[in-house]
C-alpha atoms as one frame of an Amber mdcrd trajectory, in Angstrom:
protein
  20.491 -23.711 -11.635  17.676 -20.557 -11.605  16.728 -18.990  -8.462  13.981
 -16.541  -8.534  11.902 -15.193  -5.833  10.061 -11.227  -4.838   7.778  -9.726
  -2.640   5.606  -7.271  -1.918   4.420  -5.579   1.136   1.839  -2.970   0.917
  -0.533  -1.195   3.478  -1.728   2.212   5.028  -0.826   4.556   7.742  -1.862
   7.634   9.914   1.055   9.685  11.325   0.609  13.039  13.494   3.470  15.207
  14.973   4.506  14.025  18.652   6.691  15.750  21.127  10.191  13.190  21.085
  12.375  12.997  24.600  14.798  15.417  24.569  18.264  16.124  26.506  18.821
  18.955  28.738  20.003  20.934  25.834  16.780  20.700  23.773  18.515  18.028
  21.232  16.536  14.611  20.457  17.944  11.646  22.407  17.763   8.287  20.553
  16.895   5.142  21.935  19.254   1.835  21.641  17.534   0.985  18.222  18.606
   4.907  17.362  14.655   6.093  16.927  13.329   8.748  18.276  11.056   7.929
  21.533   7.649  10.086  22.264   7.364  12.254  25.234   4.678  10.696  27.557
   2.524  13.228  29.460   2.391  11.584  33.527  -0.480   9.286  32.140   1.650
   7.392  30.238   0.159   8.975  26.942   2.129  10.269  24.216   2.297  14.265
  23.804   0.963  15.223  20.338   2.276  18.521  18.971  -0.071  20.949  16.656
  -0.056  19.849  12.945  -1.798  18.309  10.168  -2.474  14.463  10.760  -1.576
  12.520   7.446  -2.882   9.461   6.094  -1.524   7.808   2.891  -0.132   4.422
   1.419   2.874   3.006   1.618   4.464  -0.036  -0.448   7.899  -1.791  -1.105
   8.662  -4.678  -3.641  11.372  -6.819  -3.913  12.550  -9.793  -6.122  15.962
 -11.119  -8.002  17.043 -14.067  -9.665  20.615 -16.209  -8.961  21.847 -18.030
 -12.120  25.470 -19.671 -12.897  25.878 -16.330 -14.859  25.329 -13.969 -12.287
  22.508 -12.421  -9.813  20.316  -9.433 -10.266  18.175  -8.133  -7.402  15.790
  -4.882  -7.588  13.609  -3.167  -4.837  11.433  -0.456  -4.695   9.902   1.823
  -1.883   7.226   4.309  -2.390   5.387   6.143   0.319   2.681   9.124  -0.500
   0.300  10.877   2.006  -2.307  13.551   2.210  -2.175  15.890   5.559  -5.183
  16.934   7.538  -4.915  20.453   5.871  -4.405  19.294   2.242  -0.709  19.025
   1.447   1.062  15.990   0.115   3.908  13.961   0.376   5.553  11.503  -1.524
   9.044   9.668  -1.936  10.169   6.762  -4.114  13.223   4.965  -3.580  14.803
   2.690  -6.461  17.528  -0.073  -5.405  19.570  -2.204  -8.099  22.585  -4.303
  -8.453  23.720  -7.237 -10.722  26.770  -8.953 -10.506  28.267 -11.671 -13.044
  31.433 -13.824 -12.929  34.255 -11.862 -14.985  36.840 -12.524 -17.379  37.934
 -16.201 -17.382  41.369 -14.753 -17.403  40.487 -12.949 -14.445  37.453 -14.193
 -12.270  36.608 -11.816 -10.533  33.155 -10.611  -9.723  31.765  -7.605 -11.738
  29.336  -5.063 -10.189  26.596  -2.714 -11.269  24.622  -1.121  -8.255  22.571
   1.942  -8.058  20.561   3.881  -6.002  17.682   6.483  -6.946  15.345   8.621
  -4.368  12.952  10.833  -5.112  10.454  13.178  -3.149   7.728  15.888  -3.890
């Protein structure tokens, strides 16, 4: 049996700095999903801060295979952006795992995993 599958997702984004909800000590408050909520003005609009607006490209890819002899999976994520002030940023992440049966005398599963990230 051999199962092979992969996916690719990509798109563009626009991001600009926004004020976030804070506690009485000025610390950002996270919601139940562990995300920061934007601060809203009295009309319910997001309060934006001064700073560059970034536009760019984001992509992720994942793939793998499963056989009687083991499995391998690799996932990548990349993002690159340019600010309205000319500044740039980028990040790339790779995760890979490989697993296969061990020695017939010791059938435990042997695994190799790594993750590598770069930012610029």
